[in-house]
C-alpha positions as CSV (number, residue, x, y, z in Angstrom):
1,X,94.1,191.8,74.3
2,X,94.7,188.5,74.0
3,X,96.2,186.6,76.8
4,X,98.3,183.4,76.7
5,X,97.1,180.9,79.3
6,X,100.0,177.9,80.4
7,X,98.6,174.6,80.2
8,X,99.5,173.1,83.9
9,X,100.5,169.3,84.1
10,X,97.6,167.5,86.2
11,X,99.1,164.8,88.1
12,X,98.3,162.4,90.8
13,X,100.6,160.0,92.7
14,X,99.8,156.2,92.1
15,X,102.7,154.5,94.7
16,X,105.1,156.6,96.9
17,X,108.5,155.4,95.2
18,X,107.2,154.8,91.7
19,X,104.4,155.9,89.2
20,X,102.2,158.7,88.5
21,X,99.1,159.2,86.6
22,X,98.7,162.2,84.3
23,X,95.0,163.4,83.7
24,X,95.5,166.0,80.9
25,X,93.3,166.0,77.8
26,X,94.8,164.4,74.6
27,X,94.7,167.7,73.1
28,X,96.8,169.2,75.7
29,X,99.0,166.2,75.4
30,X,99.3,166.9,72.0
31,X,100.2,170.4,71.6
32,X,103.6,170.1,72.8
33,X,103.7,172.4,75.6
34,X,103.8,169.6,78.4
35,X,106.9,168.3,76.9
36,X,109.4,169.4,79.0
37,X,107.5,168.7,82.8
38,X,106.4,165.7,81.3
39,X,110.3,164.3,80.9
40,X,110.9,165.9,84.2
41,X,108.2,164.0,85.8
42,X,109.2,161.1,83.9
43,X,112.8,161.1,85.5
44,X,111.5,161.8,88.9
45,X,108.5,159.1,89.0
46,X,110.0,156.3,86.4
47,X,106.3,155.3,85.1
48,X,103.9,157.6,83.8
49,X,100.2,156.4,83.1
50,X,97.7,158.3,80.8
51,X,94.5,156.6,81.2
52,X,92.1,155.7,78.2
53,X,93.7,158.8,76.2
54,X,93.1,156.6,73.3
55,X,95.9,157.4,70.8
56,X,95.8,156.6,67.3
57,X,99.5,155.3,66.1
58,X,99.8,158.9,64.5
59,X,98.8,160.5,67.5
60,X,101.0,158.3,69.4
61,X,104.1,159.1,67.3
62,X,103.5,162.8,67.7
63,X,103.0,162.5,71.1
64,X,106.4,160.9,71.5
65,X,108.2,163.5,69.2
66,X,107.0,166.1,72.0
67,X,109.2,164.6,74.5
68,X,112.1,163.7,72.2
69,X,114.1,162.3,69.4
70,X,111.3,159.2,68.1
71,X,112.9,156.0,67.2
72,X,111.4,153.5,65.2
73,X,112.1,149.6,64.9
74,X,110.2,149.4,61.8
75,X,111.2,150.6,58.3
76,X,107.9,152.4,57.7
77,X,108.3,154.5,60.9
78,X,105.1,153.1,62.5
79,X,104.8,151.9,66.2
80,X,106.1,148.3,67.0
81,X,103.1,145.7,67.6
82,X,103.9,143.9,70.9
83,X,102.2,140.4,70.6
84,X,103.0,136.8,71.4
85,X,100.5,136.2,68.4
86,X,103.1,135.0,65.8
87,X,100.5,135.8,62.9
88,X,100.8,139.4,63.8
89,X,104.2,139.1,64.7
90,X,106.2,136.5,63.1
91,X,109.7,137.9,63.1
92,X,109.6,138.3,67.1
93,X,106.9,136.6,68.7
94,X,109.0,134.0,70.2
95,X,111.7,136.8,71.4
96,X,109.1,138.5,73.1
97,X,108.7,135.3,75.5
98,X,111.7,136.8,77.6
99,X,109.5,140.2,78.2
100,X,107.5,137.8,81.0
101,X,110.8,138.4,82.8
102,X,112.2,141.6,84.5
103,X,114.4,143.4,82.2
104,X,116.1,146.8,81.0
105,X,115.7,147.3,77.1
106,X,118.9,147.6,75.3
107,X,121.4,145.9,77.2
108,X,123.1,144.6,74.2
109,X,123.7,148.6,72.9
110,X,126.1,151.0,74.5
111,X,123.1,153.7,74.3
112,X,119.9,152.3,75.6
113,X,116.5,153.9,74.6
114,X,115.7,156.7,77.1
115,X,112.1,155.6,77.3
116,X,109.1,153.5,76.0
117,X,105.2,154.2,75.5
118,X,103.1,151.4,75.5
119,X,99.4,151.5,74.4
120,X,96.8,149.0,74.8
121,X,94.7,148.0,71.9
122,X,93.6,144.4,72.6
123,X,93.3,143.2,76.2
124,X,94.3,139.7,77.7
125,X,91.9,137.5,78.6
126,X,93.2,137.2,81.9
127,X,96.5,138.8,83.5
128,X,98.6,140.9,81.2
129,X,99.5,143.2,83.6
130,X,102.5,145.2,83.0
131,X,105.1,145.2,86.0
132,X,107.5,148.2,86.9
133,X,110.3,148.9,89.5
134,X,112.4,151.4,90.2
135,X,115.9,150.7,89.9
136,X,116.6,154.2,91.1
137,X,115.0,153.6,93.9
138,X,116.2,150.4,94.8
139,X,119.7,152.0,94.7
140,X,118.9,154.7,96.9
141,X,117.5,152.5,99.5
142,X,120.7,150.1,99.9
143,X,122.7,150.5,103.2
144,X,125.9,152.5,102.4
145,X,127.9,149.2,103.2
146,X,126.0,147.2,100.4
147,X,126.4,150.1,98.0
148,X,130.1,150.3,98.4
149,X,130.4,146.4,97.9
150,X,128.4,146.7,94.4
151,X,129.6,150.1,92.8
152,X,132.9,149.0,90.9
153,X,131.3,145.6,89.7
154,X,130.7,144.8,86.2
155,X,128.5,142.2,84.6
156,X,128.2,140.4,81.3
157,X,124.8,140.9,79.9
158,X,123.8,138.6,76.9
159,X,120.3,137.9,74.9
160,X,120.7,134.0,75.3
161,X,120.4,133.8,79.2
162,X,116.6,135.0,78.8
163,X,115.9,131.7,76.7
164,X,116.4,129.8,79.9
165,X,114.0,131.5,82.0
166,X,111.1,130.0,79.3
167,X,112.9,127.0,77.6
168,X,115.4,125.7,80.0
169,X,116.0,122.9,77.5
170,X,116.6,124.6,74.5
171,X,117.6,123.0,71.0
172,X,121.2,123.7,69.8
173,X,119.8,125.7,66.9
174,X,117.7,128.0,69.3
175,X,120.5,128.3,71.7
176,X,123.6,129.4,69.2
177,X,121.0,131.8,67.5
178,X,120.6,133.6,70.7
179,X,124.1,133.7,71.3
180,X,125.0,134.9,67.7
181,X,123.7,138.4,69.0
182,X,126.9,138.3,71.3
183,X,127.5,139.7,74.9
184,X,127.9,143.0,76.4
185,X,130.3,144.2,79.3
186,X,128.0,146.8,81.5
187,X,128.5,148.3,85.2
188,X,126.4,146.8,88.0
189,X,125.3,150.5,89.0
190,X,124.7,153.4,86.2
191,X,126.1,156.5,87.3
192,X,123.8,159.0,85.5
193,X,124.6,162.2,84.1
194,X,122.3,163.8,86.4
195,X,124.2,162.4,89.3
196,X,121.6,159.8,90.5
197,X,122.4,156.4,90.2
198,X,120.6,152.8,89.3
199,X,121.1,148.9,89.0
200,X,121.5,147.5,85.6
201,X,120.2,144.0,86.4
202,X,117.7,142.0,84.8
203,X,117.2,138.6,82.9
204,X,119.7,139.5,80.3
205,X,122.3,139.5,83.4
206,X,125.0,136.6,82.7
207,X,127.5,136.8,85.4
208,X,129.1,139.4,87.6
209,X,133.0,139.7,86.5
210,X,135.6,139.2,89.4
211,X,133.7,136.8,91.9
212,X,132.5,133.1,91.7
213,X,129.9,131.7,90.0
214,X,127.8,131.1,93.2
215,X,128.5,134.5,94.4
216,X,127.4,136.0,90.8
217,X,123.9,134.1,91.3
218,X,123.6,135.5,94.7
219,X,124.3,139.5,93.8
220,X,121.8,139.1,90.5
221,X,119.0,137.2,92.1
222,X,119.4,139.1,95.6
223,X,119.5,142.6,93.4
224,X,116.4,141.5,91.6
225,X,114.6,140.5,94.4
226,X,115.2,143.5,96.4
227,X,114.3,146.1,93.2
228,X,111.1,144.4,92.6
229,X,110.1,144.5,96.1
230,X,106.7,145.9,96.9
231,X,107.8,149.1,97.8
232,X,109.6,149.8,94.4
233,X,106.9,148.4,92.2
234,X,103.5,148.9,90.5
235,X,101.5,147.0,88.7
236,X,99.5,148.4,85.8
237,X,96.2,146.5,84.9
238,X,95.4,147.9,81.4
239,X,92.3,149.2,80.0
240,X,92.1,149.8,76.1
241,X,93.2,153.3,75.3
242,X,95.5,153.6,78.3
243,X,98.9,154.7,77.3
244,X,102.1,153.9,80.2
245,X,105.4,155.5,79.5
246,X,108.2,154.3,81.8
247,X,112.0,155.6,81.9
248,X,114.0,153.1,80.6
249,X,117.3,154.1,82.5
250,X,116.1,153.9,85.6
251,X,113.1,151.3,85.7
252,X,112.8,147.4,85.1
253,X,109.6,146.0,83.6
254,X,107.9,142.9,82.6
255,X,104.6,141.8,81.2
256,X,102.5,139.9,83.6
257,X,101.6,135.9,82.9
258,X,98.6,135.8,80.7
259,X,97.0,133.6,77.8
260,X,100.0,133.5,75.1
261,X,97.0,132.5,72.3
262,X,94.3,135.4,73.5
263,X,95.7,138.3,70.9
264,X,97.0,140.8,73.9
265,X,98.1,143.6,71.5
266,X,100.1,146.5,72.5
267,X,101.5,149.5,70.4
268,X,104.8,150.7,71.4
269,X,107.0,153.8,70.4
270,X,110.3,155.0,71.7
271,X,112.4,157.9,72.7
272,X,116.1,158.0,71.5
273,X,118.7,157.4,74.4
274,X,120.9,160.1,75.2
275,X,123.6,158.6,77.8
276,X,125.6,155.3,77.6
277,X,125.8,152.8,80.5
278,X,128.6,154.5,82.6
């Protein structure tokens, strides 16, 4: 008689409030049986690390599909190349400089992506970690009176404020090009279908509505400082072959400083979003 055995998720915690390491084999990850527990763990922990799993592009796409609806930024359906090397990434190398600052992907969309999966193909010559912080945990640990102050506020997000982080005196052409993407009004606190709440902040946040400019800046930068503090954060030091997945609806992330000319290369796949910013 043949007995069916259930593959168990093998996990170890990295930080108390964020990030776990998944230790299953590549074959176990690709057979699809772990899709649901991985998704549940992702929502709980925010960031999942799959050390030295060495997925090919096709395997990374296949693994992504075990977790939900795969969405590609490329016409050929392949993973995106994430690099500041303009030869490898002529269309968006300049735009990606904004990724060196804390952000949530998709703040210009009504429904942002659910998650990103990033695999390391070429290491930076120095630096180049990816930092993550839990905007779920940051919200949950705020004092109740602070939550009451923030919960009903809304903010304007745009791409062009990210330009000021790395080029505070841009040309008019660069500025107007970024401004042409438009703006989007979002809640400062995202009320998820699950009942949990998270902060919607980062370098795309231009201003908080209904308060003075000075108060707006205080809120934006104060919440970023709080959310990215040590207890809510994890910095991943890459090895070639690592894959890291993060919940884009409950974390912020950034690439940490490195030599932009070194050829650091990541390949990214994404899971289609399920819920709007509400």
